[in-house]
N, C-alpha and C positions, 0 to 999 in steps of 0.2 A: 331613683337616680340621684347621686350625690352632686350637689352644685354649690356655687357661691356667688356672691355679688358684693357690690360696694354701695354704701349709702353716701350720696353726694347731692346736697341741695342745688337746685339750679342757680340760686342767687350766689352760691359759692364759687361758681365758675369764673375764670378770668374774663375781663372785658374792659375796654378803655372808657366805658360809659356808665360806671358807677355800680353796676350789678351784673351778675351773670344773666345770659339771655339764651334764646333758642338759636343763636347764630353759630359762627364758625367754631368757637371753642366747645360748644355742645356736641357738634359732630366729631371734633377731635377727641372728646372724652369717650364717645362711643367706640372710636378706633382704639383708644387705650384699653377699654374694657375687653375688647375682642383680643387684642394682643396679650392681655393678662389672663386669658382663659376664663373669663367671667361669663355668667349666664344672665345676671340681673344688674340693673341700675335702679336702686331705690332712691326715691326723691321725697321731699316733704310735700304737703298740700300745695297745689299750684293756684289756689284761689287768691283773690285780691286781699291784701292785708288790711286789717282794721286798725284802730288805735292800739299802740303797743307793738306794732309791726309783726305780731305773731301770725303765722299762716294757719294756726288753729283757731283764730278769731277773725272771721272774714265777713265782708259785706254780702257774700253770697256763697252758698255751697256748690253752685253750678258754674259760676263765672270763672274766668281765668285772670291771672294777675297781669295787667298791662305793662308792668315793669319788665316782664320777660320778653316782650316784643323786641326783636332785634332791629336796631335802627339802620344798620348797613343793608339788611335785606329790604327794608323799605326804600332805601336809596337805589338799590338795584331795580326795584319795580318802578322807579320814577316818581315816587311819592315824597321823597326828600332829596335835598341837595346836601352834600357833605358839609358845606359851609354853614348849614343851618343847625348843625348839632355837634360837630367835632370839637369845638372850643367851648361848649356849654359846660358849666360846672355841675357835674353830677356827683361830686365827691372826689377828693384828690387822693385818698388813702386806698391803695390797691389791695390792702388786706382786710378792708372793712367796708360794709355797705353803709352809706349815709342816707337814711330814709328821708330825712328832712330835705336834703338837696334833691333827691329824686322827686319828692312830692312837689317841690317848688318849680322844678324845671322840666321833668319828663313829660307831663301832660301838655305843657306849652309847645314842645316839639311835636308831640303826637297830633295836636290841633292843626299844625301846619300840614302834616301828612293827610289829615282828614279833609282839609280844604281842597287839596288836589284830588283826592278820591271822590269828593262830592261832585266834581265836574263831569265825571263819567263813571257812574256806579255800575259795576258789572252784574250780569245776571246771576253769577255765583253768589253774590251777597244776598240777593232776594231768596235764593234757594236755602242759604244758610239760615236766614231769619225764619223761614217757614219750618225748617227742620227743628229749630230750637224754640218754637213758639210757646212751649209749655213753661219756660222760665225767662227767656230773654226780654220780652216786652216789659215785664214787671221789674226786672233788674235794671234795665236802662232807665225806666221812669224813676225808680228809687234813687239812682245815682244823680239823675238830673235834678230831682227835688232836693237832694242833699246839697248839691252845689248851690242851688237857689237859696237855700236856707243857711248858707255859710258853714256847712258841714255838720250841723248839730244832729243829734240822734233823732230818729223819726218820732220818738216819744215826745219831743218838744215841738213838733209840727202843729199846724192848725188842726183843730178837732176834726174837721171834715176830711182832711187828708189822713189823719191817724185812723179814723174809722172807715176810710175808703168809701166815702159817699160817691155814688156813680157819676153824678153830674160834675162834681168837683174833680174827679179823676179825668173825665172826658175833657174838661177845660184845661187841665194841667198838661195832658198829652198834646193839646193844640198849642198851648203857650210855650212849651219847652221841646217842641218837636225837633229842633236842631240839635240840642244837647242829647236828646234821646237817640237820635241817629248817630251821634258821635260815640256814645257808649256801645251801641250795637256794632259800629265799625271796629272798635277796639277788640270786641270779642271775635269778630270775623277774622281779624288779622292774627289774634292770639291762636285761635284754633287752627288756622291755616298753617302757621309756622310750627305749632306743636305737632300736628298730624304729619307734616313732612318729616320732622325729626324722628318721630316714633316709627314711621315706616322705614326710615334709614336704619334705625336701631334693630328693628325686627329682621330686616333683610341681612343684617350682619350677626344674627343669632343672639341678640340682646333683647331681653324682655324687661318691660318697665313695671316696677312695683310702685303703685300710687298709694297715697295715704288719705284715709277718710276719717276725720274727726267725728266721734259719735254725736256730739252736740254742735249746734250752730250759734253764732253770736246773737245776743239780744238785738243789737242794732244791725239788722240785716234785712235784706229783701225777703229772705225765707220767712221770718217771723211776721214782718209787716204784711206780706202778700198772703200768708197762710196761717192766720192767727188761730184758726180752729184746730190745728195740729198740735198746739202747745197748751200747757196748763196755765191759762191766763184767767184773770178775773174780768168782771164786766167793764172795767176801765182799761182793759188790755194789758194790765200790769201782771208780771209773773206772780203766781201765788207762792211758788218756791223756785229756787235756782239750783243748778248743779254744782257739785264739788266733791271733795274727798274729806273724810273725817280726820281728826288729829291722829298722828302716828309717831313713830320714833324719829322721823325726819322733820316733822313740823308740828309744834304744839298747838297751832291754830288750825291745822288742816289746810286744805286748798279751796278757796272760794273762787270758782270759775265765773259765776254770774250768768251763765247761759240758762235760758228757760228750759224746763224739761218737757218731754213729749206727753201728750194725752194719749197714752197707749190704749186705753179702753175705748176711746172714741175711734182711734185708728182701726182697732180690731173689728168694730161693728160696721165699718163702711161696706158698701156693696162689693168693692174690691178691697179686701182687708189689707191694711198697711200700704195703701197705694202710694202715699208720699214717699215712704222709704223704698219701696220697690222701684219707683221711678228714679230715685236718687242713685240707687245701686246700678240701674240700667245705664245711666249717664256715666258712672264711674267705669263700668266695664267697656264702654265705648272709648274711654280715654286711655285706660291702662290694661296691661295683661294680667296683673295680679293686684289685689287690693289689700292693704293692711288696715283693718278697722281698729281705730284707737279706742281704748277703754271698753273693750269687748265685755268685760264683766257687767257693764251697765245694762246689757240685755237680760241678765238674770235678775239682778237687783241694783238699784241706783240710789245714791245718797242725795237727799234733798235738804236744803237750808232755807228757812223762811226768808222771803224777799225783804231786803233792808238790813239784814245782819251784816256786821263788819268782819266777822270771821266765820269759819266753818265749824266752830265748836258745837253749836246747837243745831243739830240736824237729825234726820231719821232716814231709815231705809224703806224703799218701796219695791215691790216686785215688778220686773220688766216682762217683756213679751215672751222671752225664752225661745224654745224650739218652735213655737207657733210662727214667729216671724221668719226664722231660718227655713222652715218648711215652705213658707210662702215664696221665699227667694229661690228655693230649690225647684218649685213649680215653674218658675220663670226661666231658670238658667241651668237646670240639671243638678244632680246630687253632688257632683265633684266641682263645687265652686272654687275658683282660684282665690281664696281668701286666707290671709294671715290674721290670726286673732291676737291682738295685744292684750295678753292676760296677766299683766304685771300688777303688783300690789297685793292686798289682802284677798286671798282666794278661799272661799268657803267650799265645802264639799259640793254644794249645789252649783257653784260656778264651774268647778272641775268636771262635774257631770255634764253640764251644758257643752263645755268644750269637747268632751269625748263624744257626746251624741252628735254634735255638729260635724265631726270629722276634720275640722280645721286644725292646722298646725298652730300651736302656741309659740310663745317667745321665751328663750332662755338667755339671760344677760349675765355674762361672766363676772362683771363687777359686783353683782349681788351674791356671789357664791361663797365668799370666804369669811363669813362671820364666825366660823368654827363649828357649825352644825354639819356633821357628815351626811345627814339625811336631806340637806338642802336640795330643793328641786333644781337649783341653778348649777350644781356641781355636775360636770360631764358624766361621772359614773352613774348618775341617776336618770339620765335622759332616756327617752325612747326615740325612735327614728323620726316620728312624725312631729317635728318641731323645727324652729328656725333659731339658731344660736347667734347671738351678737356679743362681741366683746363689750360694747356699749351702744347706746342709741343717742339720738339728738338731745335727749334730756340728761345724759350722763356727761361727766368730764371725759376728756381723752384718756387713753390708757396711761400715758406718761403723767398727765395731770392727776389722775387717780392715784398712781403710785406715790406721787409727791405730796398729796393732800388728804388722803383718806387715813383712817385709823391705822397706826403702825402694825397692830397685830393682824389686821386683815391682809396687809401687804405681805407680812411674813408667812401667813397661811397660804397665800397664793404662791409664794416662792417655794415653799415646801411641797406643795401639791405638784408643781411643775419641775421640781428638782433644779431650781434656778438659783444661781448665786450672783451677787453683784447687783448692778442697776442698769448698765448699758445693754441695750437690746431687749429690755423687759417687754416692750411693745410687741416685738416679734415672737417672744415666748408665749404671750397671751394669744396672739394671732394663730400660732401653731396649735395651741391647746384647742381653740375653736375648730380649726381645720381638721384635727384628728378625731373630734367627737363623732358619735354615731348620728348626729342630727342630719337630716336629709339636706338641709340648706344652712349655709353659714354666710352672714352678712357683716361687713366690716366698714367702719367709718374711714373715709379717705385720710383724715388727719392721722389715724393710727399707723398707716403705712409710712407716713412721713415722720413719725416720731415726735409730733408736736405736743406741746404742753397745754396748760389750762387757757392760754391766750387764744387757742383755737376751739374752745368749747362753743357749741352752737346755742345752747339754752340752759339756764338755771331756773328750774320751775319755781313759781311763786315769787319771781322777781320781775321788776320792770326796768327796762333800759339795759343796754349792753348785750342784748340777745339777738339771735337771728341775723348776724352780720358778718360772720367769718367768711373770708374769701381766700382761695388758694392763689399762689403766685404763678404767673406763666412759666412753663417749662418744667413744673414739678411732675406732671404726668407724662413721663418720657419712656422711651423704649427700654432703658436700663431697669427702671422700676417695674415695668410691665413684665419683663423676663423673670425677675425675682419672684413676683407674685405668681406667675404662671408655673414656675418650677415648684413652688410650695404647693400649689393646687395639684400638680402632677403627683407629688409624693403621697398626698392623702386622698387621691381619687376624686378630686373635685373639678378637674380641668374640663371646661367645655370644649368639645371637639370642633372648634371653629376652623374653617379652611383658611390657611395662611394666604396673605396677599391683600 
């Protein structure tokens, strides 16, 4: 079935409170997707952001970002009064997220809600904590300890805390029980609001595509609570860290700094790859489809010695390959709803793993026009089992790409599309993706609006100025929805949503 969807981060939704949330505008966006004939809403990871504000570097792979908790919904539940948050400075720029202001002020407001919640804790909270006991207690303790330590990395904690001395942990749970309860409360509210939104989307024919980074942040509850799953030395320091080697885009490569997995140890466990299988189980409980970031790392992954300043000096190691995927298929069936992010340098072995898995890979049009007619990213070379994107969160917008990429690539694109001029270039690229044989096409919301580089979400290997673009109220209107729907109708991608 030919379908399409829109990539729109939650933080990019309109809101008077500094960032998009699971509130009214999220429901309005679901309505917009339905009117536009879409099947999917693709979002970035919903995990709490770490330093640098990237959703791909999180304090937990299981927890949700408290910034997405809608304050008006808390007010409707009686946990907040409007006067306690409507005039708080969460950032004054409606087009950009101010993470500094959110960090300073959002938790203070959420503490007020928690104080009221504390007075009469519902039974549903107890059930929630029991349901998530495999990760929630350690995450809540981790965050409470970070607060107590002024936010420093767990690697700078007292030795007994770093090495998880049982008596020290028991005392910490007693000393910080109020803060631990606060962080559990935030997760309870996050998942309550998210689940309600997802149910609404599904009832309206919209499926959620979630995003799973292959690696986790070094400063995370994942690594601190599960050190045996990672390739660490006797001092719990990473032996090597993850990244990408130098290429045409970066002479130094990409140094991500995340510890790599001890795949051999995972394989030998009584339940092989249990940590990963449990992670995927949690993701399927949250989303309808999962996009696994850096899928090629399952075949082989690039390792850089810990302490290096660039990714120049590194080596490749073999990953778990189909052995892990078969373990997942044992749990969830052969037809797993997974999109494999297979971008970058792909060896024959990586291509074979993708084919053997059966997962659709990704085709990005902005990568297609170097001049090679055999490029995997040119539509005439696609097979049906793929997802085509004009660009992703790591790319410029279409109009930004047109104005900032190499002129010969833009000219190649124009010749390929029989396009003249510059006005409407974004729609020409959108139509090219729409008409391709790819089963699914996904578009960034910015591209339907014809926005330039100011609306770019992320520039890889840079710090600052990323993950903050926000759409203005009123942009997702019925007029635009009809244009998108008509385009989908022409190319057989319109979801048959019931009107009304």
